[in-house]
Wavefront OBJ file of the C-alpha trace (Angstrom):
o trace
v 18.210 33.248 -64.344
v 15.339 34.036 -62.059
v 16.174 35.739 -58.816
v 16.930 34.644 -55.284
v 14.655 36.136 -52.680
v 15.169 35.751 -48.942
v 11.967 35.533 -46.892
v 12.527 37.377 -43.599
v 10.439 38.685 -40.747
v 9.813 38.374 -37.045
v 8.895 34.927 -35.676
v 5.282 33.799 -36.172
v 4.399 36.207 -38.986
v 3.789 33.384 -41.491
v 7.168 33.102 -43.240
v 7.375 29.320 -43.296
v 3.690 28.940 -44.131
v 4.206 31.272 -47.083
v 7.379 29.459 -48.120
v 5.596 26.103 -48.059
v 2.788 27.499 -50.161
v 5.070 29.201 -52.659
v 7.233 26.152 -53.213
v 4.341 23.688 -52.783
v 6.434 21.655 -50.389
v 6.414 20.900 -46.698
v 10.164 21.397 -46.455
v 9.894 24.185 -43.896
v 8.276 23.371 -40.595
v 5.458 25.820 -39.917
v 4.822 25.818 -36.185
v 3.449 28.295 -33.695
v 6.636 29.009 -31.809
v 9.747 31.110 -32.529
v 12.726 29.665 -34.404
v 10.946 26.645 -35.866
v 13.094 27.242 -38.949
v 16.558 26.109 -37.889
v 18.291 25.971 -41.266
v 17.453 28.156 -44.246
v 15.182 26.268 -46.616
v 15.654 26.798 -50.316
v 12.928 26.182 -52.859
v 12.730 26.712 -56.610
v 9.372 27.507 -58.161
v 8.373 27.824 -61.792
v 7.433 31.366 -62.778
v 3.870 31.252 -64.140
v 3.664 32.947 -67.539
v 0.626 32.213 -69.745
v 2.539 33.507 -72.776
v 4.733 30.420 -72.657
v 1.741 28.112 -73.052
v 0.482 30.134 -76.021
v 3.870 30.015 -77.738
v 4.234 26.271 -77.191
v 0.806 25.619 -78.714
v 1.631 27.656 -81.818
v 5.039 26.010 -82.285
v 3.881 22.525 -81.320
v 6.642 22.341 -78.695
v 7.072 18.952 -77.017
v 8.278 20.500 -73.767
v 7.569 23.686 -71.827
v 10.369 25.012 -69.613
v 9.499 28.066 -67.504
v 12.082 30.265 -65.895
v 12.542 29.651 -62.174
v 12.585 31.681 -59.017
v 14.407 30.765 -55.801
v 12.995 31.480 -52.361
v 15.075 31.135 -49.200
v 13.140 30.756 -45.957
v 15.275 32.441 -43.296
v 14.591 31.958 -39.580
v 12.742 34.662 -37.677
v 14.875 37.618 -36.678
v 14.334 39.322 -33.334
v 15.403 42.527 -31.670
v 19.141 42.178 -30.972
v 19.837 39.768 -33.851
v 22.715 41.963 -35.039
v 24.364 41.295 -31.669
v 23.677 37.566 -31.759
v 20.276 37.496 -30.051
v 17.875 34.730 -31.058
v 19.611 32.748 -33.774
v 21.752 35.744 -34.590
v 24.317 36.443 -37.236
v 24.245 33.089 -39.022
v 20.868 34.077 -40.462
v 21.969 37.599 -41.307
v 24.659 35.959 -43.431
v 21.981 34.039 -45.375
v 20.411 37.344 -46.414
v 23.685 38.501 -47.990
v 23.418 35.728 -50.571
v 20.015 36.918 -51.825
v 19.162 39.417 -54.569
v 16.183 40.816 -52.712
v 14.364 40.567 -49.407
v 10.723 39.548 -49.110
v 9.826 40.963 -45.720
v 6.736 39.149 -44.431
v 4.735 41.422 -42.156
v 1.930 40.188 -39.925
v -1.235 42.070 -40.848
v -3.798 39.890 -39.104
v -5.105 39.400 -35.588
v -5.364 35.888 -34.152
v -5.300 35.157 -30.451
v -4.181 31.596 -31.147
v -0.985 32.713 -32.883
v 1.428 34.446 -30.550
v 3.377 37.543 -31.557
v 6.952 37.819 -30.327
v 6.383 41.491 -29.342
v 2.969 40.799 -27.801
v 1.032 43.112 -30.147
v 0.068 43.565 -33.807
v 1.943 46.582 -35.158
v 3.284 46.054 -38.700
v 5.209 49.325 -38.882
v 6.992 48.556 -35.625
v 7.794 45.061 -36.942
v 9.270 46.585 -40.094
v 11.360 48.989 -38.028
v 12.673 46.151 -35.837
v 13.910 44.090 -38.788
v 15.297 47.096 -40.652
v 17.128 48.315 -37.555
v 18.821 44.945 -37.042
v 19.980 44.848 -40.660
v 21.282 48.415 -40.467
v 23.103 47.786 -37.182
v 24.784 44.728 -38.678
v 25.848 46.810 -41.718
v 27.097 49.659 -39.563
v 29.237 47.299 -37.499
v 30.561 45.590 -40.641
v 31.535 48.811 -42.422
v 33.091 50.472 -39.369
v 35.305 47.420 -38.894
v 36.393 47.444 -42.559
v 36.634 51.144 -43.393
v 40.244 51.656 -42.191
v 41.507 48.809 -44.369
v 39.534 50.238 -47.304
v 41.122 53.655 -46.806
v 44.619 52.172 -46.765
v 43.970 50.257 -49.970
v 42.482 53.311 -51.682
v 45.591 55.365 -50.833
v 47.600 52.927 -52.916
v 46.089 54.423 -56.055
v 43.859 51.502 -57.034
v 40.840 53.016 -58.841
v 38.443 50.239 -57.891
v 39.509 50.501 -54.259
v 38.776 54.251 -54.371
v 35.356 53.620 -55.896
v 34.502 50.990 -53.280
v 35.653 53.333 -50.501
v 33.428 56.109 -51.841
v 30.432 53.761 -51.847
v 31.265 52.561 -48.337
v 31.495 56.141 -47.069
v 28.179 57.078 -48.676
v 26.570 54.004 -47.125
v 28.034 54.784 -43.710
v 26.642 58.307 -43.869
v 23.143 56.926 -44.492
v 23.429 54.254 -41.804
v 24.625 56.741 -39.197
v 21.528 58.815 -39.931
v 19.321 55.766 -39.361
v 18.646 55.072 -43.024
v 19.338 51.803 -44.910
v 22.343 51.522 -47.214
v 20.063 51.394 -50.276
v 19.261 55.063 -49.573
v 22.757 55.921 -50.845
v 21.349 56.336 -54.363
v 23.592 53.959 -56.299
v 23.653 54.204 -60.094
v 23.316 51.238 -62.444
v 27.047 51.491 -63.220
v 27.901 51.329 -59.510
v 25.564 48.432 -58.740
v 28.033 45.530 -58.893
v 30.655 47.294 -56.757
v 27.989 48.331 -54.279
v 26.779 44.755 -53.943
v 30.345 43.592 -53.336
v 30.156 45.385 -49.976
v 27.699 42.698 -48.844
v 25.392 45.094 -47.029
v 22.142 43.617 -45.746
v 20.196 46.877 -45.934
v 21.273 47.409 -49.538
v 18.865 44.732 -50.764
v 15.668 45.838 -52.517
v 12.678 45.122 -50.274
v 9.317 43.588 -51.115
v 6.860 43.806 -48.231
v 4.531 40.804 -48.172
v 1.470 41.659 -46.090
v 0.139 38.433 -44.602
v -3.570 39.077 -44.018
v -6.553 37.029 -42.857
v -8.549 35.147 -45.508
v -11.312 37.760 -45.773
v -8.769 40.446 -46.744
v -6.779 38.368 -49.251
v -7.944 40.406 -52.248
v -8.035 44.049 -51.174
v -6.053 43.954 -47.927
v -6.992 45.577 -44.627
v -6.122 48.574 -42.456
v -2.798 46.994 -41.418
v -1.715 46.302 -44.993
v -2.709 49.847 -45.980
v -0.183 51.147 -43.448
v 2.506 48.915 -44.942
v 1.650 50.029 -48.486
v 2.017 53.675 -47.466
v 5.363 52.900 -45.820
v 6.569 51.060 -48.929
v 5.631 53.978 -51.183
v 7.462 56.342 -48.862
v 10.609 54.188 -49.125
v 10.327 53.525 -52.853
v 9.777 49.845 -52.037
v 7.014 47.469 -53.182
v 4.226 45.804 -51.199
v 1.847 42.961 -51.998
v -1.098 41.444 -50.100
v -1.207 37.676 -49.568
v -3.047 35.318 -47.245
v -0.484 32.659 -46.407
v -3.280 30.472 -45.041
v -5.167 30.541 -48.348
v -1.959 29.966 -50.298
v -1.155 26.915 -48.183
v -4.616 25.498 -48.892
v -4.312 26.148 -52.636
v -0.883 24.519 -52.736
v -2.183 21.068 -51.790
v -5.053 21.066 -54.291
v -4.846 19.418 -57.729
v -4.352 22.016 -60.484
v -7.846 21.367 -61.830
v -9.412 22.340 -58.488
v -7.336 25.439 -57.795
v -9.347 27.721 -60.084
v -12.622 26.741 -58.417
v -11.119 27.321 -54.983
v -9.807 30.759 -55.976
v -13.230 31.757 -57.301
v -14.862 30.550 -54.092
v -12.656 32.835 -51.972
v -12.979 35.783 -54.367
v -9.513 35.694 -55.915
v -8.564 35.717 -59.593
v -5.088 34.238 -59.124
v -2.789 32.713 -56.470
v -0.741 35.037 -54.306
v 2.395 33.511 -55.836
v 1.662 35.378 -59.067
v 1.427 38.663 -57.177
v 4.689 38.038 -55.355
v 6.525 37.157 -58.569
v 5.218 40.177 -60.473
v 6.120 42.446 -57.580
v 9.572 40.860 -57.350
v 10.158 41.269 -61.065
v 9.168 44.926 -60.883
v 11.405 45.432 -57.862
v 14.464 43.963 -59.579
v 13.657 45.348 -63.049
v 13.492 41.900 -64.645
v 11.996 40.950 -68.012
v 11.413 37.656 -69.841
v 12.360 36.540 -73.338
v 11.521 33.256 -75.052
v 13.137 30.646 -77.265
v 10.579 28.580 -79.165
v 10.754 25.529 -81.400
v 9.291 22.055 -81.939
v 11.555 20.604 -79.243
v 10.796 23.109 -76.470
v 9.345 26.487 -75.576
v 11.459 28.089 -72.886
v 11.384 31.286 -70.828
v 14.521 33.156 -69.754
v 14.826 36.003 -67.262
v 17.184 38.965 -67.683
v 17.506 42.449 -66.247
v 15.703 45.215 -68.090
v 18.185 46.970 -70.363
v 20.182 43.825 -71.198
v 21.607 43.807 -74.718
v 21.271 40.877 -77.116
v 24.773 39.353 -76.639
v 24.389 39.297 -72.846
v 20.905 37.809 -73.172
v 22.404 35.108 -75.389
v 24.994 34.486 -72.672
v 22.230 33.554 -70.230
v 21.573 30.524 -72.439
v 25.256 29.648 -72.964
v 28.486 31.606 -72.624
v 29.506 30.524 -76.144
v 26.446 32.307 -77.529
v 27.665 35.592 -76.095
v 31.299 35.122 -77.117
v 30.455 34.288 -80.729
v 27.331 36.456 -81.041
v 26.498 37.459 -84.615
v 22.857 38.535 -84.505
v 19.500 37.908 -82.868
v 16.536 36.863 -84.962
v 13.718 38.683 -83.182
v 9.932 38.588 -83.160
v 7.842 40.471 -80.601
v 5.462 38.219 -78.672
v 2.306 39.904 -79.974
v 3.573 39.669 -83.543
v 4.470 35.994 -83.139
v 0.977 35.207 -81.841
v -0.835 37.326 -84.426
v 1.123 35.695 -87.275
v 0.741 32.206 -85.759
v 4.473 31.544 -85.670
v 7.810 32.385 -87.216
v 6.853 31.727 -90.840
v 3.832 34.001 -90.605
v 5.879 36.700 -88.873
v 8.403 36.616 -91.719
v 5.643 36.986 -94.304
v 4.109 39.871 -92.333
v 7.442 41.683 -92.116
v 7.587 41.292 -88.327
v 10.792 39.227 -88.319
v 13.818 41.392 -87.441
v 17.583 40.913 -87.397
v 19.105 42.726 -84.432
v 22.757 43.339 -83.643
v 24.980 43.746 -80.593
v 23.420 47.019 -79.437
v 19.859 45.749 -79.427
v 18.189 45.946 -76.007
v 16.007 42.893 -75.489
v 12.359 43.717 -74.786
v 10.003 41.814 -72.514
v 8.274 39.067 -74.506
v 10.763 38.919 -77.377
v 10.944 35.556 -79.123
v 14.616 35.162 -79.999
v 16.882 32.864 -81.971
v 20.581 33.609 -81.640
v 23.116 33.182 -84.422
v 26.695 32.781 -83.248
v 30.103 31.719 -84.524
v 31.740 28.646 -83.014
l 1 2 3 4 5 6 7 8 9 10 11 12 13 14 15 16 17 18 19 20 21 22 23 24 25 26 27 28 29 30 31 32 33 34 35 36 37 38 39 40 41 42 43 44 45 46 47 48 49 50 51 52 53 54 55 56 57 58 59 60 61 62 63 64 65 66 67 68 69 70 71 72 73 74 75 76 77 78 79 80 81 82 83 84 85 86 87 88 89 90 91 92 93 94 95 96 97 98 99 100 101 102 103 104 105 106 107 108 109 110 111 112 113 114 115 116 117 118 119 120 121 122 123 124 125 126 127 128 129 130 131 132 133 134 135 136 137 138 139 140 141 142 143 144 145 146 147 148 149 150 151 152 153 154 155 156 157 158 159 160 161 162 163 164 165 166 167 168 169 170 171 172 173 174 175 176 177 178 179 180 181 182 183 184 185 186 187 188 189 190 191 192 193 194 195 196 197 198 199 200 201 202 203 204 205 206 207 208 209 210 211 212 213 214 215 216 217 218 219 220 221 222 223 224 225 226 227 228 229 230 231 232 233 234 235 236 237 238 239 240 241 242 243 244 245 246 247 248 249 250 251 252 253 254 255 256 257 258 259 260 261 262 263 264 265 266 267 268 269 270 271 272 273 274 275 276 277 278 279 280 281 282 283 284 285 286 287 288 289 290 291 292 293 294 295 296 297 298 299 300 301 302 303 304 305 306 307 308 309 310 311 312 313 314 315 316 317 318 319 320 321 322 323 324 325 326 327 328 329 330 331 332 333 334 335 336 337 338 339 340 341 342 343 344 345 346 347 348 349 350 351 352 353 354 355 356 357 358 359 360 361 362 363 364 365
């Protein structure tokens, strides 16, 4: 799996331009007027990981298959969206289906690009979007809480646990804080997500800056970074305009273009790394002469569950995981060398897969 990230923000902040650049498509119409995105656009992108190329070269793999990441371009929200203003609740529903929210914040001044609020104020923009998500959650929970209480009185343990999470979330929302402030444990995560709360999603702030600030950011993005740190969220600086220009260039010319504008890598790489950190994701590899392939799992995943990402039968019949750390695989120039160097390990059901592990699963049919 990769992860599914919904791109949200006020109209005209650069969401569709960023989406087009990230997915290297023109599927989303980028126009200088509100609500140019009428249906959510979905795009899959390969996750760039130079380790995969190195592994494929060592193993002589015929095919390279990166893990993938899904972006959903969601139409611009406006003040009152939770009550149906603008394009309203249909777009709030799209956010529920995502694992995380990439909140694009306008951090540039341009008289030719209108701002729906008539001014450039990234913190106010953040507050507007967050408020709409919280109001939608508050309305949703207050309508459902009585039914939850009745079900919990029946003695069902799961119903009681869900009610407790709903009550904790309501307490935060009524104090003007997002549901994610409820402090949910790893064990509670799945039940918490079953509530379908918009403000429960982890947030990645994407600061869309002018070209000159694409590397280090500007005063606006500094404000957003400080806000993100205060919330325990993540922020990243990107110039959607530069990304859109890179996206249409042949791969051979992209490096030269990046150097010319003072960047070492595309903004996509920054967004992916920030998203991975936000969702606590890691990558493991399967490598052979047929293919070198990357797989994404949550940090802390044990070997059988990692095997299940490849195929459910691998998890059901899991016996052991033949494991080589990435650095050891490279240093030994492959599996045979790793065996000779004593870097080849057999791990069992309790093994927690580490980022970069090269794995081969043994399982019973």
